[in-house]
C-alpha positions in Angstrom: 186.9 127.9 137.2 183.9 125.8 136.9 184.1 123.6 133.7 180.9 124.1 131.7 179.6 120.6 130.1 179.9 119.6 126.6 176.9 117.3 125.0 176.1 115.4 121.9 172.6 115.8 121.7 171.9 112.0 121.0 169.0 111.0 123.4 165.6 109.8 121.7 164.4 113.2 123.4 167.1 115.5 121.3 165.9 113.9 118.2 161.9 114.5 119.3 163.0 118.2 120.0 164.8 118.6 116.9 162.2 116.9 114.3 164.8 114.3 113.2 165.0 111.0 112.8 168.6 108.9 114.1 169.3 107.6 111.0 167.5 109.2 107.9 168.1 112.6 107.1 165.5 114.9 105.7 165.9 117.3 102.6 165.0 120.3 105.1 168.5 119.6 107.2 170.3 120.8 104.2 168.0 124.0 103.7 168.4 127.2 105.7 168.7 126.6 109.5 169.3 130.2 110.7 167.8 133.4 109.9 171.2 135.1 109.2 170.0 137.3 112.4 173.0 138.4 114.6 174.7 135.6 116.9 174.3 133.0 114.3 176.5 131.7 111.2 175.9 129.0 108.7 177.4 127.7 105.4 177.4 125.5 102.8 180.9 124.1 101.8 182.0 121.7 98.6 185.3 120.6 97.9 186.6 118.2 95.0 189.9 116.6 93.6 189.5 117.2 90.1 190.6 114.5 87.4 193.3 116.8 85.8 194.8 117.3 89.5 193.0 120.4 90.2 191.6 120.9 93.9 188.6 123.6 94.2 186.7 124.7 97.6 183.2 126.7 97.2 181.6 127.9 100.3 178.7 129.8 100.6 178.1 132.0 104.0 175.2 133.7 105.4 178.3 135.4 107.2 181.8 134.9 107.9 181.8 132.3 111.2 184.4 134.4 112.7 181.9 137.2 113.1 178.6 135.9 113.8 177.8 138.6 115.9 177.0 140.7 112.2 173.5 140.9 110.4 173.2 138.9 107.1 176.2 139.7 105.1 176.2 137.0 102.4 179.5 135.9 101.0 181.0 133.6 98.5 184.6 132.2 98.6 186.4 129.8 96.1 189.8 128.4 96.6 191.4 126.8 93.5 194.7 125.0 93.3 195.8 124.5 89.9 197.9 121.2 88.7 200.7 123.7 87.8 201.1 124.5 91.5 199.3 128.0 91.5 196.9 128.8 94.2 194.0 131.3 94.3 191.6 132.4 97.3 189.0 135.2 96.1 186.3 136.0 98.3 182.9 138.1 97.1 180.5 139.7 100.0 176.9 140.9 98.6 174.1 142.8 100.5 171.3 140.8 101.9 169.0 141.5 99.4 170.8 139.5 97.2 170.7 136.5 99.3 168.0 133.6 99.3 167.6 130.4 100.7 165.0 127.5 100.4 164.0 126.3 104.3 163.0 123.0 102.8 165.5 122.0 100.7 169.2 123.2 99.6 168.6 126.2 97.5 171.0 129.2 97.9 171.5 132.2 95.5 174.1 135.0 96.6 173.7 137.2 93.9 173.9 135.2 90.4 175.6 132.2 92.5 173.9 129.0 92.9 174.6 126.2 95.4 171.2 123.6 95.4 170.7 119.9 95.7 168.6 117.3 97.0 171.0 115.3 99.2 171.8 113.6 96.3 172.1 115.5 93.1 173.8 119.1 93.5 174.9 122.0 91.4 177.3 124.6 92.7 177.5 127.5 90.4 179.9 131.0 91.3 182.1 133.5 89.9 184.5 135.8 92.1 187.2 137.7 90.6 188.7 135.9 87.7 187.8 132.3 89.1 184.8 130.8 88.2 183.0 127.3 88.6 179.9 125.5 87.4 180.2 121.7 88.9 177.5 119.1 89.3 178.2 116.9 92.2 176.1 113.2 92.6 176.4 111.7 95.5 177.8 107.7 95.7 177.4 107.7 99.5 174.0 108.6 101.6 174.4 111.5 103.6 175.2 111.1 107.1 175.3 112.8 110.2 177.2 112.0 113.5 174.3 111.1 115.7 171.9 114.5 115.6 174.9 116.5 114.4 174.2 119.1 117.0 176.7 119.6 119.8 176.2 121.8 122.5 178.5 123.6 124.9 177.4 124.8 127.8 173.9 124.3 129.4 170.9 126.4 130.5 170.9 130.1 128.8 174.4 129.7 128.7 174.1 127.1 126.1 175.4 127.0 122.8 175.3 125.2 119.3 177.7 123.9 116.7 175.9 121.9 114.1 177.3 119.7 111.5 175.5 117.6 108.2 177.4 116.0 105.5 175.0 115.8 103.1 177.1 114.2 100.1 180.0 112.3 102.2 181.2 111.1 98.5 180.3 112.0 95.1 181.1 111.9 91.2 182.0 115.9 90.3 181.7 117.0 86.5 181.3 120.1 85.0 184.0 123.3 84.3 186.0 125.4 86.2 187.9 129.0 84.8 190.8 131.0 85.2 190.8 134.4 83.4 188.2 133.2 81.4 190.4 129.8 80.3 187.9 127.1 80.7 188.8 123.6 82.1 186.3 120.5 81.5 186.0 118.1 84.5 184.8 115.0 83.1 185.2 113.2 86.6 186.7 113.6 90.1 185.8 112.8 93.2 183.4 115.5 95.9 182.1 116.3 99.0 179.4 118.7 100.4 178.4 119.6 104.2 176.1 122.2 106.2 177.3 123.9 109.2 175.6 126.3 111.6 175.6 127.5 115.2 174.7 130.4 117.5 178.2 131.2 118.9 181.4 131.9 117.3 183.3 128.7 117.0 186.4 130.4 118.5 184.5 131.1 121.6 183.7 127.4 121.7 186.5 125.2 120.3 190.4 125.2 120.9 190.9 123.5 117.5 189.7 120.7 115.3 191.2 118.1 112.2 189.0 117.6 110.0 189.8 115.0 106.9 187.8 113.0 104.3 189.1 110.9 101.5 188.7 107.7 99.6 191.1 104.4 99.0 190.2 101.7 97.4 186.6 100.5 98.1 186.7 102.7 101.1 185.5 106.5 102.2 186.0 108.3 105.4 184.8 111.1 106.9 187.1 112.4 110.3 186.9 115.3 112.7 188.6 115.6 116.3 187.4 118.7 118.1 188.8 119.9 121.4 186.6 122.5 123.5 188.4 125.4 124.9 189.6 125.7 128.8 186.5 126.7 129.7 184.8 123.4 128.8 187.7 121.5 129.9 189.2 120.8 126.9 186.4 118.3 126.1 187.5 116.1 123.0 184.8 115.0 120.8 185.0 112.2 117.8 183.3 112.3 114.7 184.1 109.2 112.6 182.4 107.9 109.2 183.7 104.9 107.2 182.0 103.7 104.2 182.5 100.5 101.8 181.2 100.4 97.9 178.8 102.8 98.9 177.7 101.5 102.3 178.1 103.0 105.5 179.9 100.2 107.7 181.1 102.0 110.5 180.5 105.6 112.6 181.1 107.1 115.8 177.7 106.7 117.1 177.5 102.3 116.5 181.3 101.8 117.1 184.0 102.7 119.8 186.5 105.4 118.0 189.8 106.3 119.5 191.8 109.1 117.9 195.3 109.8 118.6 198.4 111.8 116.8 201.9 111.3 116.1 205.2 113.6 115.0 204.2 116.8 116.6 205.9 119.6 114.9 205.9 123.6 114.8 204.2 125.1 111.8 207.1 127.7 111.0 204.2 130.4 109.7 201.3 129.9 112.4 203.5 128.9 115.3 200.9 125.6 116.1 201.6 122.5 116.7 201.1 120.0 114.0 200.9 116.3 113.6 202.4 114.7 110.8 199.7 111.6 111.6 196.6 111.7 112.7 194.9 108.5 113.4 191.1 107.0 113.8 190.5 103.4 115.3 187.2 102.4 114.9 186.2 98.9 116.9 183.0 97.2 116.7 183.0 93.6 117.9 185.8 91.9 115.9 185.9 94.3 113.2 188.8 96.9 113.4 189.2 99.9 111.2 192.1 102.1 111.3 192.3 105.1 109.3 195.7 107.0 109.2 196.9 110.4 107.4 200.5 110.6 107.1 201.0 114.4 106.2 203.6 115.1 103.7 203.3 119.0 102.9 201.5 122.0 104.5 199.8 123.3 101.0 198.0 126.4 103.0 198.3 128.2 105.9 196.2 131.4 107.2 197.3 133.1 110.3 194.0 134.4 110.4 194.4 137.8 112.3 196.9 138.9 109.3 193.3 138.5 106.6 191.1 140.7 109.0 190.4 144.1 108.7 192.5 146.3 111.0 189.5 147.2 113.1 189.0 143.1 113.9 191.9 142.7 114.0 192.8 144.8 117.0 189.3 143.6 118.7 190.2 140.0 117.9 193.5 140.3 119.5 192.0 142.1 122.4 189.8 139.3 123.3 192.9 136.6 123.1 191.9 135.7 119.4 194.9 133.5 117.6 193.8 131.5 115.1 195.0 129.6 112.3 194.0 127.5 109.2 196.4 124.9 107.9 195.4 122.6 104.4 197.6 119.4 104.3 197.9 116.7 101.7 199.4 113.4 102.4 198.7 109.5 102.3 195.6 108.3 103.7 195.4 104.4 104.7 192.5 102.5 105.7 192.9 99.0 107.3 190.5 96.2 108.4 191.4 93.8 110.7 189.3 90.9 111.8 189.9 89.6 115.5 193.5 90.9 114.8 194.1 89.4 111.5 194.5 91.8 108.6 191.7 91.4 106.1 192.6 94.2 103.6 194.4 97.7 103.4 194.6 100.5 100.9 195.9 103.6 100.7 195.8 107.1 98.3 196.5 110.8 98.3 194.2 112.5 100.5 193.5 116.7 102.1 192.5 117.3 105.8 192.7 120.6 107.4 193.6 121.6 111.3 191.2 124.4 112.4 193.4 126.1 115.4 191.4 129.2 117.3 193.2 129.2 120.9 196.6 129.9 121.9 199.1 127.5 121.3 199.0 124.3 123.5 200.9 121.2 123.3 198.1 118.2 122.0 197.5 115.4 124.7 196.9 112.6 122.4 
């Protein structure tokens, strides 16, 4: 089998072709980047850890990322975990006529739901079933992307794209959320927003990925480790951002970043290998930052075949799809060393995920 290349588009000619700058993020990058046409997908994602202990995830889709072959099929998803342990996942699909999105900035409307902002201040308003949110996100860390944020798989006519823009790596959240009409006021919390798009099913490009974000002490971080599928030689791509007091001090473009795992076990529901520890070590000159996620529990497992419609399930099985999504809660620790001597360290609870598209495979790191 001929192994196809995986390419991070970070050369000067890539930035010129994409019409973007290496460091400065433009508002249009968070606007509509596809037309919702068959073969593409796009979503705007928001999550928050709220001051009362609740956790909320809201996603606006042009269509679900597992079915990019569909025409525009707009969908809103809300996932709410309450402090008392109850958890809800609700989705609604609407007609293409009820989808509107600007190209020059983030302004997405799906029915009455709204996701809009300017790379600093956002409003996320949606109602699905018994769940409703009306939240404001105000950035504390500037918009960032890993280089150009464009990762290509293959070359020539077979080249396919996965693009990622963390528009608000960390921000403050206020507003309200409701369950069955019972409203809860949010006076504080920390949140995150990113934007993804591409032109091929992620399951055809990626075998699995770890993704996480969190904050502790003066630090905040975003991490991702993507393993490509077999035809791309299981090529790894590491994305990493570390900020301190609101200023980005390290990322995978300016620093050397190494990823590793420890404590691999098999998830009893999905059957996938799950790491108890995922670690990112960033080195630039004498400065070393070690970011470690230590899993304490798995809060959500979705064997994705189980949630598909019967016709989609059979087609997915025939194509060899065996995906599962995992969400974890545990401890995030960030340690700073200079010339091998510890400068400081901080730890706090965090949330991260493992998306597993491919068939079960023992990790190599």
